[in-house]
Structures are given as C-alpha cells and as structure tokens.
N, C-alpha and C positions, 0 to 999 in steps of 0.2 A: 770692373764694370764692362760689360760687353756692348760695344757700339756698332756691331755689325748689323746693317739694315737690309740685308739681302732677303730675309724672310718676309713673306707677304701674307702668310696665314698663321695666326696666333691662336692657341687654345684659349688663352685669357690675356686681355690687355688691361693693365692698370694705369690709370692716368694720375700722375702725381707721386713723387718719390719722397714724401714726408713720412712721419711715423705710421700713419694709417696704411699707406700704400706699401711700405716695407713689410709691415706686419701681415697684410693680406698675401703678399707674394711668398713670404716665408711659410705661412700656414698652408697655402696651396702646394708648395714644394714638398712639405712633409707628407702630403697625401698623393704625391706622384703626379701633380698637375703642373705643367710648365706655365709660368706667368712671365710676361714681359712688362716692365714698368717704363712708361714714356714720361719723361721729365722735361719741362719747358726750359729750365735754366741749365747752366753749365755744371751744376753740382746737385747732389741729393741734399735733402734737409734744408732747402733754401729758406723756408719759413722760419727756421731757427738761425741759420748762418748769418743772415743779414740784419738781424734785429739789434737793438741797442746793447752796448757792452755789458751793462750790469743786469741784464735779464737773467732771472732764475726761474726754475720750475715753480709753479704755484701749487703743486701737489707733491707729497712726500715721495722720496726716491723709491722706497720699497713698495709703493702703491702705483708706480708709474712705469713699470717694466713692460716692454713689448713681449709677446708670447715667446717662451723658450729661452730667454736670456735676461738675467737680472742686470740692473745698472750697478756698476762697481761701487762697493761701500766707500772706497777712497774718494768718490766724488761728493761725499757729504749728503746730508738729508735734503738740502734744497739745491738741486743740480744746476750749475752755472751753464750759460749759453754754450761756451766752447766745449765743455765736457759733454753736453748733450749731443752736440754735433759729432764728437768723437765716438760716442756710444752708438749713434745711428750709423756711422760709417763702418764700425766694427760689426754691427748687426748685419748690414748688407754683405760684408765680406764673409762672415761665418756661415751665412745661409746661401752663399754663392748666387746672389740675386742677379738677374739679367736686367740691367738698367740702361736705357738709352737716353743719354742726356742731350740737351739742345734739340729736343724733339717735341715742340709744342703741338698739341692736338687742336687744330683750328676748327674742326667741325666733326660731329659724331652723328651718324644716321643709320637707321635700320635698313639692311639690305638682305632680302630673302630670309634665310634661317639665322643669319648672324648680324654683325655690325661692321660698318666701314668707318675708319678713323682717318681723317685727312691731316697729314703732317707735311711740312715743306718739301720733303723728298718724294712725296707721292702717297697714294692711299694704301692703307693697311686693312686687312680683314681680320676679324676676331670672332670666335664663337660666343664669348662672353666678355663683358666689360665691367670693370670696377672703377668708379670715379672716386678718387681720394684726394681731390684738390683742396678740400677743407674750407673752413669758414673765413680764414684770413687770406683771401686771394688778392683783391685789388683795393688799395687804400681809398677810403671815402672821405672827401673833404667837403664840408658843408658850403653851400653857396650863400654865405652871409651877404646881405645888402652892403655895398660899399667896400667889399674885400679889396678891390683894386686900388683903393685910396690909401691903404695902410702902408706907411713908409718903412716899417721895420721888417724883420724876418718873420714869415708865416709858413710853417711846414707841417706836414702830417707826421705823426710819431714814427711812421715807417722810415722817415729820413733822419730822425734823431738818433745819434749814436752815444753821446755822453754829455755830461753837464759842463765840460770845460769851456766851450765857446760862449757860455752864458754867464760867465763870471762877471759880477758887477751889474748885471742886467735886471730889469724888472720883467718877469715872464708870466704870461697867462697860459696855463695848461687847461685845455678844454677836454672834458670827458671823464666820467665817474667810474670807469672800469679799472682793472688792475694796472694797465699800462699808464693811464693818466695819473693814478695815485703814486706809482713807483717813480715816475719821472718827476712829479712835483716834489717828492721827498728827496730825490737825488739832487735836484737843483737847490733846494733849501739847505742841504748839508754840504754843498760844494761851491759856495761863493756867490750864488745869485743874490742880488740886492733885495728883491722882493718876489714872492711867488703867490699868484692867485690861482685857485683851483675852481674852475667853472663846472658846476654840477646842476644838471637838469632835474634828475630825480635822485634823492638821497639813497645811496647804496646800502645794502646789508654788508656789514663789516664783521669779519671773523678774526679772533685774536691770534697772536703770534704762534701758538701751538696748533697750527692749522692741520697738522697731520692727525690730531685727535678728531678734529671736525670732519676730516675726510673719512676716517674710519667710522665715525658716527653716521656719515652720509650713506655708507654701504648698508648699515643696519636700518637706518630710518627710512630708506627708500621704499620699503614695503608698507609703510604707514600711509593712511589717507593724508591728503595735503593739510587739512586743518590741524591734525595731530602733529605732523612733522613741523609745521610752522610754530605751534605752541612750544614744542620742545626746543627747537633751535633759537627762537626768540628769547625764551627764558635764559638760556645759557649766554646768549649775546648780551643781554642787559646786565647779567651778573658779572660778566668779564670786562665789559667796556663802559667807559663813562658816557654820560649824555653831553653831546657837543653842541647842543642847540644854541647856547650862549656865544659860541664861536662861529655861528653861521651855518652849521650842518645839523639839521634836524634829524630825528630818528625816522627810518623808513616807515611808510604807511602800511606796507604789506610785508608778509613774512618771506623768508628766504626761499621756501619751497614753492610758494605761490608764484614767485617771479621766475624760479628755475624751471618749473614745469610748464607754465603758461607762456612765458616770454623767452625762456632759455637764457636768462641772465645769471651770470655767476656772481657770488659775493666778492667783495674786495678783501684781500688778505692784508692784515695790518702788519706792514714791515716798516714801522716807524711813523706811519701816517698820523695816528692818534696823537702821539707825542708832539709831532711838528705842528699840528693844529692847535693843541693846547698851549704851546709856547708862542703861537702867533707867527711862526715862520712859514706856515702854509695857511693861506686865508681862503676859505670857501666863499664863493660868490655865485649868484644866479647864472643862468645860461646866457649866451650871447644873443642879442637881438639884432644888432647891426654894427657896422664899423664906419666911423666918420673920420677919415684921416688918421691921426695918431690916437684917437680916442675910440674905445670900445664901449658901445651902449649895451647895458644889460637889461634883462626883462623886468627888473624892479625899477627901471627908469634911472638908475644910477649909472655912472660911467667910470672907467679906469683908463690909464694911459700906460700900457706896457711897451717895452722896447721890442719884445718878441712874443710870438704866439706859437704854441705847439698844440696841434689838434690831434688828440688821441680819440678820434671820432669813428673808429671802427673800419670795417672792410665790407666789400660785397663779394659774393661767391663767383660772380660772372658766369654762372651756369647757363644763362640765357644765350650768351654768345656761342657756347659750345653746342647746346641742344636745339636752339631756335625756339619758336613758340611751341609750348608743350604744356599739357595739364600735369606734368610731373613736378612742376615747381609751384610754390606758393607765391602770393604777391610780393613777398620779400626775397624771392629767388632761392628759397630753401627747398630741398627735396621733400616731396610729400610722402614718400616711402624711403625707408633707410634700413641699413643693415642687410639681413638676408631676405627681407621682404622685397618683392618686385611687383611692378605694375603689369596688369594684363596687356596694357598698351606698349610695354617695353620689356618683353621677357629677356632674361639673362643680362639685365642692366642693374647694377648695384651701386649704392651710395654709402660710403663709410667715412667717419670723421666729421660729420656735420651736426653732431649732438653735443651740447654742453651739458654733461650729466653731473649731478651734485656729488657723485662718488669719484669724480675725476675724469677729465677728457681723455687722457691717454689710457687709463684703465679701461674705460668703456670702449674706446676705439679698438683695443686689443681683443675684447670680447666680441665686438662686431666682426673683426677680421676672421676670428676662428669660426664664427657662425656662417659667414659668407663662404669660407673655404669648404666647410662641410656641405653646404647646400650645392655649390658648384660641383664638388666631387660626386655627390649623389646623383645629380642630373646627368653628368657624363657617364657614370656607371650604368644608369638606366637608359642610356641612349638619348638623352635630352628630354625624357619624360618629366613632367612636372612632379616635384616632390614637395612635401610640406616645408615651408621656410622655417629655419631655425633661428630663434632669437638668442641673444647672449644669455648664457646660463645664469640663473639666480637674479636676473634683472627684469624689471618691468619693461614694457615697450617704451621707446624713446618718447619724449614729450611731443605732443602734436605741434607741428610748425605753426607759428603765429600767422593768422590770416588777415588781421585787421589793418596793418599798415602797408602802404605801397612803397615807402621810402626806406632806405637802410637805417639802422639804428643810429641815433645821434650821439651815442656814447659807446666807446669800445668796452666790451664786457667779456670777451672770450678768454678762455683759459688755455694755457699751453701744456 
C-alpha cells in the first residue's frame, strides 16, 4: 500500500477502503484511470476486520466476488470474517491499489472544476470523487429513557466480539437484523443463562439454504413488487414454521416491499428458528425505557437482564463529510447512487449504499463497474457529460426512504 502523500492532484479519489472502494479502484485501474483510496483507519476492510469473531457473509461465496477475482473455494460457502479480510487484502495486492491509510477525509467541497478533500495533512484536489464509506459507518445507540441508571453492561454490537464474557448472564439483545439474530443465537449456544431478543417489527426470515434465495433474488428482481412478495412469502411459509406462539409473529409485509421501500434485508436463519422453538431465545417487544436494573418493554412488561447488546444499526455520517446538501435524504442516505450523479455535484459518486435483495456485495461490484465506465468515458471526452451507466441487468436501486428523520432502530444491513 502506497502511503506517499506528496501528490496533491488526483484523477480520482475514493473515500473508504472497504469492498466497494476496492472494487471501484480496481475497475478504474483496468481502464487506465489512476485512483487513490483514502482510508480513515490504519487498515483496509475495517468494516470487516473489527466485527465480532463469528461473523460470516450473509450471501453465498460464489455470488459475493468483487469484479475480476473469485473468493477461494477453500473459504467455504459462507465466508468467515478473517477469510473475508484476507480476500480483500489479496484483492488490493493483486490489483496494485493505491491506498493511503490513516487519512480520514474531514470535509469534501466543490472547488472550480473539481473537488477538494481535507485530510489532516492538508487539502487534496481531485477531478472526481467516489464515496464508498458504506452504510455501517458510525454505531447508533438509542437514547432510551433511563439508560444511565442501568447497572450492567450496555454496549453496541460494534463492541461485541464473542459470547465468552456473557457466560451465565441473562442478556437482552436489541435489534431484529442479522447481527442481532446471530448474536442472540451465539449467546444461547455458548452458555448465556437466558437470552431475550427485542424485536420492534417482525423480520422476514429466509431458511438456511440462503444461497438459493439469493439466486432467486437475482431472477425475481425484475418482477413487480406484489408478484415478488407473493413468490417469496409462499416459499418462506412453506420452509419455516409459524413462531407466533413463541412471541414472534409473521411479518405484515413481504420481503420485497421492505427491501425496495425501506432497504431492509431479511434475516438469514442460522439457528435462530430452532433456538426460538426450544425457548433458548425468547422474542420480546422493543425497549420503552430503562429503570435501574429493569428494562420496560412497550407491552408494559419488564425484564431484568445482566447485560444489553444493542444491534441497533449505524449512521452513514455523510452529513459531516458533505455539510448541508440536497444530496442526502432525511436519513442521511445518498439520493443518487452508482453511476448517476446530481447536477449540483458533478463527478461525485456514491457506491455501497444500497441493500439489494440479490446481495450487497454483488450489487456493489456492479455499481463499481458502472461508475468506472462512466468516469472513463467522461475523461475520454474531456469531462463532457455522458449518459450514466447503471449496473447491467439490474433495476435502479431502491428509492431512499424519505419518511423518517432518525436512524433505523434495528440493524438490518447485509455484509
């Protein structure tokens, strides 16, 4: 990795050395466009590197490759955290990517025909900028009334590493996304005395053979939402039991309604259904308030956990980078993504901000290729506007939710 900071004019600056940023740089390099990745942490793939020990890809290996390099078969179908980090490091090495670590971009602003990026060492100029910092940027911890009175451990899932410290504890896991579900299962199977799983909205759950569901997502993506919902809901109900008697009702809306409107991914069943049926993971309503050692729930019942793990999502923190701008929705998500740009911000691209039903990494790779083609065409034509290229065979990404001004209360992103 090149850490030479003497250059002050960059053809393309990419913010973030996660999978999306690496893919964009590699695709640009294949087209002869030099790209420099600016990474705030000391290592690439920080979003994977520092997650909990038992994290695995939620999408099948063969459908999660970055452009130009398959994930090794030896890593298995569901790639583990450390193997994913190794893959991303090898991807950067093979593509000879220019990555400048410990280079947080504090502010981005339009200056004349290009962009200025402020990093601690001083300003950098770039003709085009790709923001690839992703959805899981800054942990969001709800401000529950009485939080300060809780005597036990209360951490965001970003600080959870493994179930070992929770042996013999009663633990409340908050958040109906994949992280919350996987943490609850790991705790139940590794010695926790009792595990509650706090769910605000019952999630769509897909069965263990999730690779088949992902393949179906590629095909079903072209269907209208009602038809896609009917198909996936039928399979969901045929494959999974009704858990209403155990405290988890069936979702009121279909998988594709929630994916396209709210960008919420389904929960992959990695033991969750069995643990709920056995009573080792107990679904409960969402948290209303905390009163000392007791947690009040929205159904007016209360529980008394020793520890709370909040898998309650992340914010993008793009407002800090961009300042007040119409480029962001009330939830802080880009209003244009992939190779589409805003007339108010030419040559500024956002990738990796879409939870697509066919797989986040798969779609991010398609976005990276489309962005690279668009930037290459614009440079070839001397910066003249060219038609934006959308990922091949894909619909436009879902419209960013506009109705909520707060971050989602449950973690639902897929890695």
